[in-house]
N, C-alpha and C positions, 0 to 999 in steps of 0.2 A: 283172056276173059272176053266173052262176047259183050256187045253193047248193052243188052237188056240185063245181063247178070250185073254188069257194073253199075247201071242205073239203079238196080234193086238194092245193091249194097250201098250206094250213096244214100237212098231213101232210108235205109235202115240206120245209117250213121246219123242222119237228120233226127229220126225219132229218138235216138239215144242221147243226142245233144239236148233235145227238147226235155227228155226226162231228167237229165243232168241239171238243167236250168231250174226245173221245178224243185228238185231235191235241194239245190241251193237256196231257193227261196224258203223252203220249209225250215233249212237250218237257221236262216236269218230270223224267222219268226220265233223259232225255240229260243235263240239267244236273247231276243227281245223279251220274251216271257220270263226268262231267268232274271234278266236285269230288273224287270218290274217287280218280281218276287224278292229280289235282294234289296229293293228300296226299304222293304219292311225289315228284312234280316240284317242288312248293313254289313256284310262280310267284305272287308276291305281287299282281300285278294280277288274275289269275283268283281268287285267295283273297278279295280285296276286292270284286270286282264280282259274281261269281256268286251269292252269297247274296241280293243285291238283286233280280237278275234272277228268281231262284227265287221270291222272295216276291211280286213284282209278277205273275208268270205264275201263281202259286197263287191270288192274290186275283182275277185275271181268270177263272180256272177256276171259282172259287166263284160269280162273277157270271153266267157262262155257265150253270152248274147251275141257279141260281136262275131265270134266264130260261127255260131249257128246261122245268123243271118247271111254271112258271106257264103257259107257252105250250101245252104238252102238254095241261094240264088244260082250258085254254080251248078247244083244238081238240076234246077229248073232249066237252066240254059243247056245243060247236056242233054236232058230229055227232049227238048225242042229241036236242038241241032241234029239229033239222031233219030228223030220221029219215033219215039219210044211207044206212043200209043199204037202206031201202025205195027211195030215189032210185036207188041203184045197181042194184038188181033191175030197176026199171022201165026204166032205160038199157039194160040187158042185153036185156030183152023187146023193147024198141023197136029195138034193133040187130038182133036176129034177125029181126024182121019185114022190116026193110029190106034184108036180105041175099038 
């Protein structure tokens, strides 16, 4: 895999991790809303289980954030080390010549 393709794949993974992080935040919000609704309802099973689900989801969110930050930094470093901006410019020039 050439360096530009590798960098583009790394960028895609960063975007997917960002999406995963946002999805996890949405799940936490939904759980919170259910917990609030259950205050009025008073279902003991929801009251017992939802806090555990919330905690595990929050922990997973923390792990995703940590992974995202580390991988985004690695991606940036790879881009700088391999001069990806120049590779993209060269690819554009080469593409224009072949058009």
